[in-house]
N, C-alpha and C positions, 0 to 999 in steps of 0.2 A: 327284433330274430336275424341269426342267419341263417339262410336256407340252399340246399348244395342237388340238384337232379342227376339221374343218370338221362345216360340220354342211347337208344331213345325209351321216351315216359311212359307211361301210366299214367303221369296226372302230371298238374301245372300247375299251381294256385292264383289268383286275380293277380292281374298286373296291375299295378297304380298312374303307370303309363310308358310310354313307348319314345327312344331316339326315333322308333326311322321314319322314314320318311313316310307321310301317305300317300294316296293316289296321284292327287295334285302336285307332290314336293312337299306341302305342308306336313304338319307334325300333326299325326294323330293329335284325341282331342284324349282329357286323363278318365280311363274306363273308371263304370260306375261301381259300385257296391252289390254284392249279387242279391240277389229276390228276395233269403231271409235277412237282409239286415246289416251283413258280417259288415264294419268299415275296415274300406283299404287300409286304413293308418295302420290294423291286427298287421299286415299282411307285409312282405315285408315285397318288392319291385326284385323280378327275378327275366332276365334275357326269356324270351322265348320262342327260344328257333331252335330246332332239331334238323343232322344233316342223318341222312338213308336216302339206298341207291343211289350213289348217285348224284343226290339232290339236297342246299339248305331250305327247309318251308320255316319260316319267318312269320309270325305273327306280327301285326303292325299293330292293331290297338281296332278302335272304334270311334268313329264319324258319328257327326247327327245331321241328320240327311233331308230335304223335305218329304222321302218314302219312310224316314223312320230312322233304325238303327243300326248306321253299315260296318263289318269286319270285315281289316281287307289283311289278304296271304302276301307273301311272296313269295314266288320261286323262283331256285335260281341254279343251274347245273353247274354244281361244280367239278365236276367230267367229260374234258368237251369230247371224250369219245362215244360215235355209238353208241346204243342205240337213244331217238329222241323218247322225252316222256309221254305215254301213251294217254295218260289222265289222273286228274285231280278228284278226289271228292272226300269232302264236310260233311260232317255227320251230322244233326241238324234235331237234337231233341226237341224240341219249339215246336209246339201245336200247331200254330202259322206255318202255311205256305212263304216262300220269300215273294218282300213287295220292289226286288229288285236284282238282277245278278249280272255282272263285269266280269271278264266280257261275257256279252249276251250270245256267242254264238257257239252253235256244236254242245246244247247245255241241256240234262236230264235233268229239273230241277224237283222231280219226286221218286229219282232212283235209291236202289236199294244194295246197299255191299254185305257179302258175310254180316248178312240180318239188318243193316242199322238201316234209316233211311235216313238221304242228306241232298244235299246239292251234287253233278256228278258233272265235271267239266271234260266234256273229251275231243278238245282242240288237242292235239297232237304241238308240247315243248320241245324246242330241238335242244342237245345236251351244250354244253354249254352256255344255254341266253336265262335268259331273265321275265318273269313275269307277274304281274300284279290277277292276285282275284278276289271278286271280293262277293256278299255279301249282304243283303239288308232283309230287316227284318221292320215290320212295324211300332210293335212292341218282343224286345227280350232284354234280358240281363246276360252277366259277362259270366260263364260256366266252362264247364270242360266239352270238347266236340275234339271228336276223333278222326283225324287226317290220313286219307290211306295214293298213295302213291303210285302208280302201276307204268314201269319202264322193263320195256322189252319182253314181257310178256311175266314177267318176276315183279308181288305185289310186297312194299310196306309198310307198316302202318304207324303212327306218331300218334299222343295226343296233348293235342297245345289250346289255351284261353281259347274259349268259343260259344257259341250260344246256346243257353242256355241246360247246357249237358250237367251230370256230376253232381255228388253228394259229399257232404262234410264229414269230415270224422273229427270233432273237438275232444280236448282231455287236459289230464295238470298232474306234472310232479308234483309231489308232495310229503313236506315229512309226516311221518303217520307216526302220531303217538296214543292210539287205541285200540292199534292190533285192526279196526277196522280195514280192510281194504278200499272201504266208500271212504272217500275226501267228507271229514267235519267242518263244521265251517270254520273252529277253531284252529285250523289244519291249514299251515300258511304253503304256499308254493316255494321250488328252488329255482331260482333260473339259471341261463346258459345251460343247459342240461340236452345233449345233444339227443330226440328221436328219428328213428329212421325204421321206412315202409317199405315192405319185401311183401311178393309176391313171388312165392316160392322163392327162389337162389336167387332172384333177381333183388335189388337195391332200387327202388321207381323214386322216392324221396328221402328227403331231409331237409331239419332243422332243430335248433335250440331254442328253447322253453324262455317264452318271457318273463321279466320279471316277478310277476307271479304263477309262476312254473304252467300256462297254460302255453299251447301246441292246438295249432287249427293246420288240416292237410284239405284242399280240394281233391275229392278221390274219382276216380269212373269207377262206374257198378263192376263188382266182383269179391274175391274174399284174399283181403290181404293179413301180416305179422306187424305188429306193431312194437319195436325195438326198441329200451331201453340199453345199448351197449354201454360195457364193463369199462374201457375206456377210449377217448377220441382227443384228440390235439388242443389245444385252444382250449375245450370244454368242462365244464363243472365233471362229470361222468367217473372218472377216476377216483376224486376224494372223496366223493357222497359215494360209491361203494369200497371207499376202507375205513369207511367210518359208517359206514346207516347198513343194513340189512332190509333187502327188497322183500314188502310182504306177501306171508304166502309161501318163501323159499325159494324162488326159481331167479336162478342168478345168470347169465342177465340175466335182466328182465321184459317178460316178450307177454304179448295177451293178439289171440288171431282173431277177425271181425270179420265176417260179409256186411258189407256196403248191400242195400237196397232203400236206405230212405238217410236222410243225414244220422250220425249218429255222435251225441253229444257223454261229458262225464267217463271216455276212457284215461281214467284214473292210472296211472304207479305210485305206491306210497315205498317211505324209507324207514323202513325205522331204527332208532340208536342202537349200537354198541357202546355202550357206557365205557365197559371194559379199553376202547381200541382210544376213542375218543381222551378219554382222560393218562391214557397214554401218550399220545398226540401231542394235549395240552403239554407235558410235562419233556418232548422230545425233539420231534423234528417240529408242529406245533407250536411252540412253544408260543407267550404273548409276553408284550411288553407291561400289560396290564399293572394298574394299582388296584389294591383290593379295596374292599368295604371304609377304612381306615381312615387310610389316604383321601378318599372322598370328602367323605365326613367332614377330615379339618379341611380340605380345600373349600367344601361348601360355607361351611361357618369360614375362615378369613374370607373369602366372597363378597358372602352376606356383612361383615364387622364394616365394608372394607377399608382389610387391614393390606397394609405395603404389598407387595406383590415381583420380583421382577420380574416382567413378559420372555426376557431374554437365556431366562433360565430354564431347562426342556424337563426339569421334573414338576413347574412350577404348573400349575392353572392356575391363570389369573381370572377375574373377573369376567372379561370383556369376553373371553372365550367362554367360562363357563357359563355367562351368560346364553351365551350361540346354544351350548349342547344344549340346556335346561330349555330350552325354546325346541329345540328339535321334539325330542321326546317328550314334553307337555303338549305340542299343536301335532305329531304327527309330520313336521316340514321338513321338506327335502330327503334326504339318503332315510334318513328314518323313516319315511312315512312308508315302504314296503316292510316294514317287519313289527315298528312297537305295539305294543301294548295300548287300548285303548283305556283297561282298568288294570291294573290299581294306577297308571301311572296318569290322570287325571286333575289338572290344575284349579278349583273352585277358584268361581268367581271371584277376582281380589282379592287371590290370595297372592301372598307374595313370591314365589317360583325359588327362590330363595330356601323358605323356612319348610315351604311342599317339601324338599329334599334333603332339608338336613332331618326333618322330619319323618321320613322314609328310611333315611341310611343308620339316624344314630335310635331307634325305637326298635323295644327288647325284641332281640328274637331267638326263639326256642326251639319248635316244630320245624323241619322238612322246610314245610312250602313258605314258614315265614324265613327264614332263609335264605333258601332260594329265591322268596319273592324280594329280599334287600339287594342278593349277591348280583339277582340281576337286572336290577338298577344300577349297579358301578358295572356292570358286563355294555348298557348299553352307555353308558359314558366313554365306555374306554373304544369300545369299536367309533364310536362317532367322530372320536379324537386321537384315533387311526395307531390305539395302541392294544388293535388285537392282535390275529393274526396274524403270521404275513399274504393270507388268504382272506378278505374278507367273507368271498361268500364259504368260504370252513365256519364263520364265524356266525353267520344268518341263520345256517342252516340249523345251527346248533343251536341258537336261542328261538327261531320260531319253535323246537322242539320246546325248549323249557319253556316260553310264553304259553305257550297254548297247555301245559303241565298245569302252570298256573293260572291260568283262565278257568282251567276245570276245577279248581279245587284244591290238587294233590289230586283228582282222580286218576289216573292213567296206568302208573309199576303195578303201583300195587295192588289194580282190581281188572289188570288187564288181561288175555285170559295168556296160558302160559308160550304162544308164540314168543310175543312181546316179552312177558319177565326173561325167559329163557338166558338171553345176549347182554339182559341187562345183572343178570345175576351178580358179577365179577366188582359192580360198580363201588361196592363199599371197600374191597379189602382191596381196590389196584389202590382208588384213592387216601387208602391208610397205607399202601407202600410206600405209599410218596409223598409222606406224611400229611396229607387228607384228612379234615375232622373226620368223625366214624360216621357220620350221617349217611341219609340213604343216594340210592342213581342221581339223584337233578341234586342233590346238595355235593355231593363227591364231583361231579360236572361243573360247577357252576366256582369253586375253590381252586379246580386243577386250570380252569379259565384265569382266573383271578392271581393265583402265583403258584402254579406249577405244580396244585396239591401239599401246598402248604396250609395251615393254621387260614384265618379271616375268618367274616363270613359275623360273628358275631357282632351285639352292638359294642357303640364306642364312648366310651363315661365324658361329662365336661368335663 
């Protein structure tokens, strides 16, 4: 994931390590996961630095000492003119008192500032100079702590990684196929979507979703508005909003949340606007995809070890096709994030070419049968680089279709009117582009494969 943070912050995520030197010049040890077991691998390393009131406050990380876990901060004056720093306060959300403090002079280890308990260093720091402060706990996890800096009678507050504090807010952005705002087990996430967190009008944190659509923030207690903005350079937001509708009809999508404990499952579902998708696939996002007939013939030739010219970009030879089928049937590599486990299962001992041919050439009459078959061709196109110019568009579309197939065709026909309404024009739109006269999902698959024209049925030997 990538993350950006506004300064001053209302939060910072766990830091997986720091480049800054520790108290003795050695680099602090890498930070450990928070007490709830969230792996640091799921959280991006971010600079834990804030500038306020003429000083820079930098979180240096943690070090293991004989007394426990030491949290260190460097405060540096960037304004060389008076006044000096009066005092620095570090919130302590841990129940135990610190085991050690440095510097140890002029310290109140049980101070209260603005209703927060913590450590207060009252030793003055002249403008333009630097000092490292540290506090050690016999048992403490990395969380969020507020630091208060007082200079010339003016106090400023910032939140940085610190001992024990904060609450996790977790959720996901996903393709919604059943109009239920909650994410179902078969609804796949959408990666690289920006998610913002606001307090009032202030943006306090931002990240982009992981490949599975998940996001996670570590926040201090309070009320927030979590938003999925409609546009964001480099992210998938604009394309997502261009072809999908936020479930609930609130766009840009947002959720209010009050954190007094960890919150999980704050999801943002997006339902496909099939008419727009079909139009996109016939225009701006027109694919290079080959249809079911093409892939049927390619699999049949490869299965027979027929001659094939690997230098011909219009052909797919046995070696390449073997790799594509391996990904589909095993879920390896790029395919692992979105391919269905069923119906694309290779029985033990079965030949992948025989299995693929059986899927592609079986008679397909119902919309479910046609979509299931065409979806297999879509997977082959996507993995072979013949999809749309933006693979994320393919993945979002295919995750919806895969969920629809996994539910046995339930979704568009049985969903609430809020889902049916934006899909109602799919058949007409597909027909206008030359697509088969099937339903919503058939219209989208045929448009993907050949711009709305024909295809999708079985192929005779």
